C-alpha positions as CSV (number, residue, x, y, z in Angstrom):
1,M,91.2,70.2,98.5
2,P,89.5,73.7,98.2
3,R,91.6,76.8,98.1
4,L,91.6,79.0,101.2
5,S,89.9,82.4,101.1
6,K,92.2,85.4,100.9
7,A,91.5,86.1,104.5
8,A,92.4,82.6,105.6
9,A,95.6,82.6,103.5
10,Q,96.6,85.9,105.0
11,E,96.0,84.5,108.5
12,R,98.2,81.5,107.7
13,K,100.9,83.8,106.4
14,T,100.6,85.9,109.6
15,R,101.0,82.7,111.7
16,I,104.1,81.7,109.7
17,V,105.6,85.1,110.3
18,A,104.8,85.0,114.1
19,L,106.4,81.5,114.4
20,A,109.5,82.6,112.4
21,E,109.9,85.6,114.7
22,K,109.7,83.4,117.7
23,R,112.2,80.9,116.3
24,F,114.6,83.5,115.0
25,V,114.8,84.9,118.5
26,Q,115.2,81.5,120.2
27,K,117.6,79.9,117.7
28,G,118.8,82.6,115.4
29,Y,118.1,83.2,111.7
30,E,120.8,80.9,110.4
31,Q,119.9,78.0,112.7
32,T,116.1,78.1,111.9
33,T,115.1,76.0,108.9
34,V,112.1,76.2,106.7
35,D,111.6,72.5,107.2
36,E,111.2,72.9,111.0
37,L,108.8,75.8,110.5
38,V,106.5,73.9,108.2
39,T,106.7,70.8,110.3
40,E,105.7,72.7,113.5
41,M,102.8,74.3,111.7
42,G,101.7,71.1,109.9
43,L,102.1,72.6,106.5
44,A,103.3,71.3,103.2
45,K,106.6,72.9,102.1
46,G,104.8,74.1,98.9
47,T,102.4,76.0,101.1
48,Y,105.3,77.9,102.7
49,Y,106.6,78.7,99.2
50,Y,103.2,80.0,98.2
51,H,103.7,82.8,100.7
52,F,107.5,83.3,100.6
53,D,110.1,82.8,97.9
54,S,112.9,82.1,100.4
55,K,113.8,82.3,104.1
56,E,115.3,85.7,103.4
57,D,111.8,86.8,102.3
58,L,110.4,85.5,105.6
59,M,113.0,87.6,107.5
60,I,111.9,90.6,105.5
61,A,108.3,89.9,106.5
62,V,109.3,89.6,110.2
63,S,111.2,92.9,109.9
64,E,108.2,94.6,108.3
65,K,106.0,93.4,111.1
66,L,108.4,94.7,113.8
67,I,108.8,98.1,112.0
68,L,105.0,98.4,111.6
69,E,104.5,97.7,115.4
70,T,107.1,100.3,116.4
71,S,105.7,102.9,113.9
72,T,102.2,102.4,115.3
73,K,103.5,103.1,118.8
74,L,105.4,106.2,117.6
75,I,102.4,107.6,115.9
76,A,100.3,107.1,119.0
77,V,102.9,109.0,121.0
78,Y,103.0,111.8,118.4
79,N,99.2,112.1,118.5
80,R,99.1,112.7,122.2
81,K,98.6,116.4,121.9
82,D,97.5,116.5,125.5
83,E,101.1,115.9,126.5
84,D,103.9,118.4,126.2
85,I,106.8,118.1,123.8
86,V,109.3,116.9,126.4
87,W,107.0,114.0,127.3
88,R,106.5,113.1,123.7
89,I,110.3,113.2,123.0
90,R,111.0,111.0,126.0
91,N,108.3,108.5,124.9
92,V,109.6,108.4,121.3
93,L,113.1,107.6,122.6
94,K,111.7,105.1,125.1
95,T,109.6,103.3,122.4
96,Y,112.6,103.1,120.1
97,H,114.8,101.8,122.9
98,D,112.3,99.3,124.3
99,D,111.3,97.9,120.9
100,F,114.9,97.6,119.6
101,Y,116.0,95.9,122.8
102,R,113.1,93.5,122.8
103,N,113.9,92.5,119.2
104,K,117.7,92.9,119.4
105,D,118.3,89.2,118.4
106,I,116.4,89.7,115.2
107,W,118.1,93.0,114.4
108,K,121.5,91.5,115.1
109,Q,120.7,88.9,112.3
110,V,119.4,91.5,109.9
111,Y,122.4,93.8,110.4
112,H,125.1,91.1,110.6
113,W,127.9,91.6,108.2
114,R,127.3,88.2,106.5
115,N,123.7,89.3,105.7
116,A,124.5,92.4,103.6
117,A,121.9,91.7,101.0
118,L,119.2,91.2,103.7
119,N,120.3,94.4,105.4
120,S,120.0,96.2,102.2
121,R,116.5,94.9,101.6
122,V,115.3,95.8,105.1
123,A,116.7,99.3,104.7
124,H,114.2,99.9,101.8
125,I,111.1,99.0,103.9
């Protein structure tokens, strides 16, 4: 079987992260297994491990995705020079609040006391 192009491999990795994010919210990090993710996507387990060394690495990728999404929104608010500073401060706070609340189930897992190593890794993103 021919190897995927880098773009196709990145797309597959993005799909794995998106599915993991969905499952972590629905079932929780601890209850979601690598086996169910690869089965649902129709992948070989080795394909998963080509992209991620562990389930913890997958959670890091999900966290990075969420942080990037929030950062992009915050930069857009900051760049709205047509709005006054009060509007920008309110929208920065609203963005943080809305994004954190929407993803609270994932952040609860990352910052759970049992996941100290994961918490430490996310803190360095």
